[in-house]
N, C-alpha and C positions, 0 to 999 in steps of 0.2 A: 485261469486265464481271464484277462480283463479286456473285453471288447468295448473300449471306452470311446464314445463319440458324442457329439452334441447334436441332438435332434434338430435344434433350430438351424443348424448349418444347412439342412436339406430343404428348408422351407422355401418354396418358390423356385427351386432348381428345376431344370428341364429333365426329361426322362433319360437322357444319355448319361447322366450322373447317377451312380449307384445310390439307392435309397435303402434305409433300414426297413426291415419287416418285423411285424409281430409274428412270432413263430410258435407253433404248438406241436409237440410230439406226444401222441397219445398211444397207449398200449394196453392190451387186455391182460390182466393178471391171471395166471393159471391156464392160459390158452394151450401151451404145449402139453401139459399133463392131461388136460381134458381131451385133446385130440388123440393122443397116444392111447388113452384108456378107453375112449368111448366112440371112436370113429365108426365102428361097426354097429353101434346101437343107434337106430334111427331117431328115437325120442330124445336121447341125450345129445346126439350130434346136432339136432335141430336147435338146441339152446344156443350153441355158439354160432350156428348158421344165421340166426336172426340178428345177432350183434354184427357179424361180418356184413350182412345185407345192409344194415344201417350205415356202416362205413362206406360201402359201395354207393349207396344212395346219396350220401353226403358228397362224395367225390363227383358223381354224375350231376347232381343238382347245382352245386357251386360252380363247377366248370362250364355248365351250360347257361347259367344265369348272367345277367348284366351286373356283375359284382366284381370287385377287385380281389376278392378272396380266392385263393387257389388251394385245391385239396389234392393230396397224393396218398393213395391207399395201397398197402402191400402186406399180405399175410394178416397179422393182427395189429398192424401199426397204421396210424393215420397221422399225416402231417398237414397242418393248416398254415397258410401264409397270407398275411395282410400287409401290403405296403402302407407305411404310415404317412399318408398324404394329408396335407393341411387344407381340407376343403369341406364343404357343407355335407358331403356324403360320408365323411370320416366317422362321425358319431354313430350313424345307423349301421355302417359296416362293422364297426367295433362291437356293437351290440349283437349283430348277426354272428360274428366270430365267437363271442362268448356263449351265445345261445346254442350254437352248433356243438360246442364242447359239452354243454349241459345236456342236450338231447342224447348224445352218445352215452354219457354217464347214466342217464335214466333208462335207456334201452338195455344197457349192460346189466345194471342192477336188477331189472325186472326179469332177466334171464339167468341170474345167478353169478354174475361176474363183476369184479371191481375194475375200474379204469385208473391207471396212474398216468401222469403227464408232466412234461416240462414246458414251461412258458418263458419265452425270452424275447429280447429285442436284439436283432443282429442282421448283418448284411448277408444276402443270399443271391444266387443266380438261378433262375428257373426258366428253362427252355424246353417246351414240350414235356417229354417224360424224364428229362434230366434235371436234377436239383442238387445244388451243392453250396457250400459257404459256411462261415463260422457260426451263423445263426442256427443252422441245422445241427451242426455238431454240438453246440451248447445245449439246445433244447433236448437233444437225444441223451446227452450225458446227465442232464438234470432228471429226465424220466428214468433212466436206467440205474443211476447210482444213488440218487437222493430221494426220489418221490416214492417211498415205500408207503404202505398202508392206504393205498388207493387215493393218494393226494394228487392234485395238480398244482405245482409249485412254481414260483418265480423268485429269483434272487433279489435281495434288497436294492441293488443298484438299478436293475431293470424295472423294479416296482416304482422307483422314483421317476425314471424316464417315462414310464407309461402314465404315471400320474400327471406329469408335465404335458404329455400329449393330450390327455383328456381335458386339461385346462384350455387347450386351443379349440377342441372340436366338440366337447360335450356341453349341451345346453343347460343341464341341471347342475346341482351342487356337486362338484367333483369330490370334495372331501366326504360328503355324505355317502356317495356311491362307493368310494373305496373303503370307508370304514365299515360298510355293510357287507360288501362282497369279497373283500380280501382280508384274511386273518393272519396276524403275525404269529410265527412259530418260534420255538426256543432255539432252533438251529440257524437262525438268522434269515430264514426264507419267509415268504408270504405264500399262503395257500389261496388260490381262487376258490371261493366257497361255492362250488357247483350245486350243492344241495340247497343252500339259501336262494341261489339264483333260479334253480329249478322250481322251487316253491313260488317264487315271485312272478315268474313269467309263464309257467306251464300249468300250475294248479291253482290259479287265482279263484276258481269257482268253488274250491273245497275250503272248509274251515280248518283251523289248526289241528284239531284232533283227527280229522279224516286224513290230513296230510301225514301226520305222525304215524297213523296206522298203516298207511301205504308204504312209508319208509321202512317200518318194522317188517312188513311182509317181504319187501325186497331183500332186507338183510337176512331174513330167515332162508330165503332161496339161495343167497350167496353161501350161507353156512352149509346147507344141504349139498350144494355143489362141491364145496371144499371137502366135505366128508366122503363123498363118493368118488372124488377125483384125486385124492392124495393117499399116499402110503401111510401106514400107521405112524412111522417115525417122523413124518413131515406134517401131519395134521396140525399139531400145535403151532408150528412155524407158520403155516398158511393161515390159520385162524387169527394169528397175531396181526396179519395184514389188514384185518378189519378194524384195527384199533382207532383210526381216525374217524371212520364212519360211526363207530359206537360212541365215541366221545361227542361227536356232533349230534347224534340222536339224543343222547342224554342231556345235552345243553337245551335242546328244544323241549324235551320232556319236562325238565325242571321249570322252564318258563310257563308251561301249560299245566303244571301241577300233576303230571302223570308219572307213573313208576319208571325208574331207570332200568336198563337191561345190560346183560353181559352175554358173552358167547354161550355161556351155560344156560341162560334163561330164555334165549331166543327160541 
């Protein structure tokens, strides 16, 4: 499906005309298995509780603050919506949107879970607890059908549209920003590099080796969680979902002259 529209068409229009949103659909990988196997175990149940609490906090904080971002949380899914308005606040709110996704990825990793997500530009209708529209459908389909391996992905067409939007609202070098935080994949999609963004905005006080060690500890926790929450015939399948993060870790490791890792050596 191609939701093709011109972002510039909406510039300067009044609020009565539908506007495009930047939409993110985020989901916890392995949530169902973990809940079914460990709900009666207080310690293991707490692991997922902290991730869900972060989702709830995101929804509460964003919906209470003076921001255009809207959050909707249900079960293990979090949807974020940002109307693409061409004003001075657009750059800061876009950064807040990306930072919010990054914070969830960080909390999930530290508790043994991967987050996958779909990111798109599409029209939506949001009224109180009701949300619907092609943007939501598209983001959800990207998350469910394509964003395996703990990725947050955006299709090529929407990547170009988002790039154009940044050229309007972002005060720094747009090309530099996108080349650093969005990575082209072989399937024609782009990945929002939440790990690079996390290191850039969250752990600036740590040096590269310290950040790499923290990332490795997180991935070790993810592996342990998979081993204790998956049946024997599904462990290999679930470990394969770590592939994007392992590849990203090893790219950082090579830059820093550190040993690479596999699921076996974690």
